[in-house]
C-alpha positions as CSV (number, residue, x, y, z in Angstrom):
1,M,0.0,0.0,0.0
2,V,1.3,3.4,-1.0
3,S,1.0,6.0,1.8
4,G,-0.1,9.5,1.1
5,P,2.0,12.6,1.8
6,A,2.8,13.0,5.5
7,R,0.9,15.8,7.2
8,P,3.1,18.5,9.0
9,H,3.2,18.1,12.7
10,P,0.4,20.3,14.3
11,L,2.9,22.4,16.3
12,R,4.7,23.2,13.0
13,F,1.6,24.6,11.3
14,W,3.8,26.8,9.1
15,A,5.4,23.8,7.4
16,G,4.5,23.4,3.8
17,L,3.9,27.1,3.2
18,A,6.2,28.5,0.5
19,S,7.7,31.9,0.6
20,R,5.0,33.1,-1.9
21,D,2.3,32.0,0.6
22,W,3.9,34.0,3.4
23,A,4.3,37.0,1.2
24,A,0.6,36.8,0.1
25,V,-0.5,36.8,3.8
26,A,1.8,39.8,4.5
27,V,0.4,41.8,1.6
28,A,-3.2,41.1,2.7
29,L,-2.4,42.2,6.2
30,I,-0.7,45.4,5.0
31,A,-3.6,46.2,2.8
32,V,-6.1,46.0,5.7
33,T,-3.9,47.8,8.2
34,L,-6.0,51.0,8.1
35,P,-9.4,49.2,8.6
36,D,-7.9,47.3,11.5
37,V,-7.0,50.5,13.3
38,M,-10.1,52.4,12.2
39,P,-10.9,53.9,15.7
40,V,-7.5,55.7,15.6
41,M,-8.2,57.0,12.1
42,V,-11.5,58.5,13.4
43,A,-9.6,60.2,16.2
44,A,-7.0,61.5,13.6
45,L,-9.7,62.9,11.4
46,Q,-11.4,64.7,14.2
47,R,-8.2,66.3,15.4
48,Q,-6.9,67.2,12.0
49,F,-10.1,68.7,10.5
50,G,-12.0,69.7,13.7
51,I,-15.0,67.7,12.7
52,G,-17.6,65.8,14.8
53,P,-18.3,62.1,15.0
54,E,-20.9,62.3,12.2
55,A,-18.6,63.9,9.7
56,A,-15.8,61.6,10.7
57,G,-18.1,58.6,10.3
58,A,-19.0,59.8,6.7
59,V,-15.3,59.8,5.8
60,V,-14.8,56.3,7.2
61,S,-17.9,55.2,5.2
62,A,-16.4,56.7,2.1
63,N,-13.2,54.7,2.7
64,M,-15.1,51.5,3.3
65,G,-17.2,52.2,0.3
66,G,-14.1,52.3,-1.9
67,I,-12.9,49.0,-0.4
68,L,-16.3,47.4,-1.2
69,L,-16.4,48.7,-4.7
70,A,-12.9,47.6,-5.6
71,T,-13.6,44.1,-4.1
72,A,-16.8,43.8,-6.1
73,F,-15.0,44.6,-9.4
74,A,-11.7,42.7,-8.7
75,P,-12.8,39.5,-10.6
76,L,-13.5,41.6,-13.6
77,L,-10.2,43.4,-13.4
78,L,-8.4,40.1,-13.1
79,A,-9.9,39.1,-16.4
80,R,-8.0,42.0,-18.0
81,A,-4.8,42.3,-16.0
82,G,-2.3,40.2,-14.0
83,E,-2.2,39.8,-10.3
84,R,1.2,41.5,-9.9
85,T,0.1,44.5,-11.9
86,L,-3.2,44.9,-9.9
87,L,-1.3,44.5,-6.5
88,H,1.2,47.2,-7.5
89,V,-1.6,49.5,-8.6
90,G,-3.8,48.9,-5.5
91,L,-0.9,49.4,-3.1
92,A,0.3,52.5,-4.9
93,V,-3.2,54.1,-4.9
94,M,-3.5,53.2,-1.2
95,V,-0.2,54.9,-0.2
96,A,-0.9,57.9,-2.5
97,G,-4.3,58.4,-0.8
98,N,-2.8,58.2,2.7
99,I,-0.1,60.8,1.9
100,A,-2.6,63.1,0.1
101,T,-4.8,63.1,3.2
102,I,-2.1,64.9,5.1
103,F,-2.4,67.9,2.8
104,V,-6.1,68.0,2.2
105,V,-7.9,71.1,3.7
106,D,-11.4,70.8,2.2
107,Y,-13.9,68.3,3.6
108,P,-15.5,67.3,0.2
109,V,-12.0,66.7,-1.2
110,L,-11.2,64.6,1.9
111,I,-14.2,62.4,1.2
112,G,-13.0,61.8,-2.3
113,V,-9.4,61.1,-1.3
114,R,-10.4,58.5,1.3
115,A,-12.7,56.8,-1.2
116,V,-9.9,56.6,-3.8
117,S,-7.5,55.3,-1.1
118,G,-10.2,52.7,-0.2
119,L,-10.2,51.5,-3.8
120,G,-6.5,50.8,-3.6
121,E,-6.9,48.9,-0.3
122,G,-9.8,46.8,-1.5
123,L,-8.1,45.9,-4.8
124,A,-4.9,44.8,-3.1
125,C,-6.7,42.8,-0.4
126,A,-8.9,41.1,-2.9
127,V,-6.0,39.9,-5.1
128,A,-4.1,38.8,-2.0
129,Y,-7.1,36.8,-0.9
130,G,-7.1,35.0,-4.3
131,L,-3.4,34.1,-3.8
132,M,-4.1,32.8,-0.3
133,A,-6.8,30.6,-1.6
134,R,-4.3,29.0,-4.0
135,S,-1.6,28.5,-1.4
136,A,-0.3,25.1,-0.4
137,R,-2.4,25.3,2.8
138,P,-5.2,27.8,2.4
139,G,-6.7,27.1,5.8
140,V,-3.4,27.9,7.5
141,S,-2.8,30.9,5.4
142,V,-6.1,32.6,6.3
143,S,-5.6,31.5,10.0
144,L,-2.3,33.4,10.0
145,Y,-4.0,36.3,8.3
146,A,-6.8,36.5,10.9
147,A,-4.4,36.2,13.8
148,G,-2.2,38.9,12.3
149,Q,-5.3,41.2,12.0
150,N,-5.8,40.8,15.8
151,V,-2.2,41.6,16.5
152,I,-2.3,44.7,14.3
153,A,-5.5,45.9,15.9
154,A,-4.2,45.5,19.4
155,G,-0.6,46.7,19.0
156,G,-1.2,49.2,16.2
157,M,-4.0,51.1,17.9
158,A,-2.0,51.5,21.1
159,L,1.2,52.5,19.2
160,L,-0.5,54.9,16.8
161,T,-2.4,56.6,19.7
162,L,0.9,57.3,21.5
163,M,2.5,58.5,18.3
164,M,-0.4,60.9,17.6
165,A,-0.3,62.3,21.1
166,A,3.4,63.1,20.6
167,H,3.5,64.2,17.0
168,G,0.0,65.1,15.9
169,P,-2.6,63.5,13.6
170,A,-0.4,63.6,10.4
171,I,1.9,60.9,11.9
172,F,-1.0,58.5,11.6
173,Y,-1.0,58.7,7.7
174,I,2.8,58.8,7.5
175,A,3.0,55.6,9.7
176,V,0.4,53.6,7.7
177,S,2.1,54.7,4.4
178,V,5.6,53.6,5.6
179,V,4.2,50.3,6.8
180,A,2.7,49.7,3.3
181,L,5.9,50.3,1.4
182,P,7.4,46.8,2.1
183,A,4.3,45.3,0.5
184,L,5.4,46.7,-2.9
185,L,8.6,44.7,-2.5
186,L,6.7,41.5,-1.5
187,V,4.4,41.6,-4.5
188,P,7.0,39.9,-6.8
189,I,7.5,37.1,-4.2
190,A,3.8,36.6,-3.6
191,T,3.1,36.2,-7.4
192,R,6.2,34.3,-8.3
193,D,5.6,30.7,-9.2
194,A,2.0,31.0,-7.9
195,P,-0.3,28.1,-8.9
196,P,-2.1,28.9,-12.1
197,R,-5.5,30.6,-11.9
198,A,-8.3,30.2,-14.3
199,V,-8.8,33.3,-16.4
200,A,-12.0,35.0,-15.2
201,S,-14.9,35.4,-17.6
202,V,-16.5,38.8,-17.9
203,R,-19.9,37.2,-18.0
204,R,-19.2,35.0,-15.0
205,P,-16.4,36.5,-12.9
206,V,-17.2,34.3,-9.9
207,P,-17.5,30.6,-10.6
208,A,-20.8,28.9,-9.5
209,A,-18.8,26.5,-7.3
210,G,-17.7,29.5,-5.2
211,I,-21.1,31.1,-4.6
212,A,-22.4,28.7,-1.9
213,P,-19.3,29.0,0.3
214,L,-19.5,32.8,0.0
215,V,-23.2,32.7,1.1
216,A,-22.2,30.5,4.0
217,I,-19.5,32.9,5.1
218,F,-22.0,35.8,4.8
219,L,-24.6,34.1,6.9
220,V,-22.1,33.0,9.6
221,F,-20.6,36.5,9.8
222,T,-24.0,38.2,9.9
223,G,-25.2,35.9,12.7
224,M,-22.1,36.3,14.8
225,G,-22.1,40.0,14.2
226,L,-25.6,40.3,15.5
227,S,-24.5,39.3,19.0
228,W,-21.0,40.7,18.8
229,T,-22.1,44.2,17.9
230,F,-24.4,44.5,20.9
231,L,-22.2,42.7,23.4
232,E,-21.9,45.7,25.6
233,R,-25.7,46.1,25.7
234,I,-26.1,42.4,26.5
235,G,-23.7,42.7,29.4
236,S,-25.6,45.8,30.7
237,A,-28.9,43.9,30.4
238,H,-27.5,41.2,32.7
239,G,-26.4,43.7,35.4
240,L,-22.7,43.9,34.6
241,A,-21.1,47.1,35.9
242,A,-18.5,49.1,33.8
243,A,-15.6,47.0,35.2
244,G,-17.5,43.8,34.3
245,I,-18.2,44.9,30.8
246,A,-14.6,46.0,30.3
247,T,-13.5,42.5,31.4
248,L,-16.1,40.9,29.1
249,L,-14.9,42.8,26.0
250,S,-11.2,42.3,26.8
251,L,-11.5,38.6,27.4
252,A,-13.7,38.1,24.4
253,A,-11.2,40.0,22.2
254,S,-8.4,37.7,23.6
255,A,-10.5,34.6,22.7
256,G,-10.7,36.0,19.2
257,M,-6.9,36.0,19.0
258,I,-6.7,32.4,20.2
259,G,-9.3,31.1,17.7
260,P,-7.3,31.5,14.4
261,L,-4.1,30.4,16.0
262,L,-5.7,27.1,17.2
263,A,-7.3,26.8,13.7
264,A,-3.8,27.1,12.2
265,L,-2.7,24.1,14.3
266,V,-5.5,21.8,13.2
267,A,-6.8,23.3,9.9
268,D,-5.5,20.5,7.8
269,G,-5.9,17.7,10.3
270,L,-9.7,17.9,10.9
271,R,-12.5,17.1,8.5
272,F,-15.1,19.7,7.8
273,R,-18.2,18.0,9.1
274,P,-17.1,17.4,12.7
275,V,-15.7,20.9,12.9
276,L,-18.9,22.5,11.6
277,L,-21.1,20.4,13.9
278,A,-19.0,21.3,16.9
279,V,-19.2,25.0,16.0
280,A,-23.0,24.7,15.7
281,G,-23.2,23.3,19.2
282,A,-20.9,26.0,20.5
283,M,-23.0,28.7,18.9
284,V,-26.2,27.3,20.6
285,L,-24.3,27.3,23.9
286,A,-23.0,30.8,23.5
287,A,-26.4,32.2,22.5
288,T,-28.0,30.4,25.5
289,G,-25.4,31.7,27.9
290,L,-25.8,35.2,26.7
291,G,-29.6,35.0,27.0
292,I,-30.1,33.3,30.4
293,G,-28.4,35.9,32.5
294,G,-26.7,33.4,34.8
295,G,-24.3,35.9,36.3
296,A,-21.1,37.6,35.3
297,V,-19.1,34.3,34.9
298,V,-21.7,32.7,32.6
299,T,-22.2,35.9,30.5
300,I,-18.4,36.5,30.1
301,G,-17.8,32.8,29.3
302,A,-20.5,32.8,26.6
303,A,-19.1,36.0,25.1
304,C,-15.7,34.4,24.9
305,L,-17.1,31.2,23.4
306,L,-18.9,33.3,20.8
307,R,-15.8,35.3,19.7
308,F,-13.6,32.2,19.8
309,T,-16.0,30.2,17.7
310,W,-16.3,32.9,15.1
311,A,-12.5,33.3,14.7
312,F,-12.0,29.5,14.7
313,V,-14.5,28.5,12.1
314,Y,-13.6,31.1,9.5
315,P,-10.4,29.4,8.3
316,F,-12.4,26.2,7.8
317,L,-15.0,28.0,5.7
318,F,-12.3,29.6,3.7
319,R,-10.6,26.3,3.2
320,L,-13.9,24.8,2.0
321,M,-14.2,27.5,-0.6
322,A,-10.6,27.0,-1.7
323,E,-11.2,23.3,-2.2
324,R,-14.5,23.7,-4.0
325,E,-13.2,26.6,-6.2
326,P,-9.4,26.3,-6.4
327,S,-8.9,29.0,-9.0
328,G,-9.1,31.7,-6.3
329,R,-11.6,33.8,-8.2
330,A,-14.3,33.4,-5.6
331,A,-11.8,34.1,-2.8
332,T,-11.2,37.6,-4.2
333,V,-14.7,38.7,-3.3
334,T,-14.6,37.1,0.2
335,P,-13.9,40.6,1.8
336,L,-17.1,41.7,0.1
337,A,-19.1,39.0,1.8
338,T,-17.6,39.7,5.2
339,A,-18.0,43.5,4.8
340,A,-21.6,43.1,3.7
341,A,-22.2,41.0,6.8
342,S,-20.6,43.8,8.9
343,T,-23.0,46.2,7.3
344,V,-26.2,44.2,7.7
345,A,-25.5,42.9,11.2
346,P,-25.7,46.2,13.1
347,L,-28.8,47.3,11.3
348,L,-30.6,44.0,11.7
349,G,-29.4,43.5,15.2
350,G,-30.5,46.9,16.3
351,A,-33.9,46.5,14.9
352,L,-34.4,43.1,16.6
353,L,-33.2,44.4,19.9
354,E,-35.2,47.6,19.9
355,R,-38.4,46.3,18.4
356,I,-38.7,42.8,19.9
357,G,-36.0,42.2,22.5
358,L,-32.8,40.4,23.5
359,G,-34.3,37.0,22.9
360,A,-35.0,37.9,19.2
361,L,-31.5,39.2,18.8
362,L,-29.8,36.1,20.1
363,G,-32.3,33.8,18.4
364,G,-31.8,35.5,15.1
365,S,-28.0,35.4,15.7
366,A,-28.0,31.6,16.3
367,A,-30.5,31.0,13.4
368,L,-28.3,32.8,10.8
369,V,-25.1,31.0,12.0
370,L,-26.8,27.6,11.9
371,A,-28.2,28.4,8.4
372,G,-24.6,29.2,7.2
373,L,-23.2,26.1,8.9
374,L,-25.9,23.9,7.4
375,L,-25.2,25.2,3.9
376,A,-21.5,24.5,4.5
377,L,-22.3,21.0,5.7
378,W,-24.4,20.4,2.6
379,I,-21.5,21.3,0.2
380,A,-18.7,19.8,2.3
381,P,-17.1,16.8,0.8
382,Q,-18.2,13.4,2.1
383,P,-15.5,11.4,3.9
384,R,-14.1,8.7,1.7
385,K,-15.0,5.1,2.6
386,S,-12.1,2.7,2.7
387,A,-12.2,-0.1,0.2
388,P,-13.1,-3.5,1.7
């Protein structure tokens, strides 16, 4: 009997990743640096232009709108240009927009500059997602990407806040621009000897095989986002004081950092179906714990389980998409699915909480997550039966 290729040891989850795979993860992380530190950007905008929260929020929305637009059109652009070219263009536009923001004085111009910069961010991230989907181990690649986002958010916001206090708001845009420059040098590595991708069709830029995984990701992210967005309100409803809510949010964020790291350890060693079933059970437990109000320990534990489960399951859903649609074309619009979920969840969650109540919020959250997991279970490959 001929044995298959040996799996890397779980504690060496990075084994099997080529230099191009690491470079693709790094480019994707650099492209999303600004969204990861968005609260600091809001503070920089308010200090630089003397605007209020509403006006600053409009600028952020313009930036995110540019990201969404570029992500939506990335498959069509890939039908006409190479990945290396699009990565260079996207990163260059992103850096140019950040530098230009320092010199802008008019608010309408600021809106336009941030929208254009968002186009560059979205294009670079979308192409990098396609490269991660075609890596040797896509589940591990996206696990490292998700873990890196948490590190950037935690460390970057603290560091940039201190830098702004010492040097003013302009240092924010200088810093995020300097951080982006290495990505331009990594692009040739990320695209060198990359597995071939199918040329996108203008009529069907996203293959049919990739649509169901994208819908599953959207449903899971929307459901998780329903509860996550209003976690502070849930804690308050259960009688947690300010210190208790701070502990809840801090520990839940830490659980979100552990999730992708654990997924990286086991991403290639576990079959889809047991993982998805376990996540479904964990989601039911988390929603129940957040709803019953069994004291601070139960509420905080349920919040940590919710955030951990969300971070843990995403690499498996991404790996499922990469295996069903290996060209990477569907993966380029994954940020669109997650961003759409981040847009829908606060609106839907707020309506459920205000008009019906906490039970409807948590029930809707669990129902959407379970619907996404059921769809993923339906399309997941069946385990092979050994020959008699």
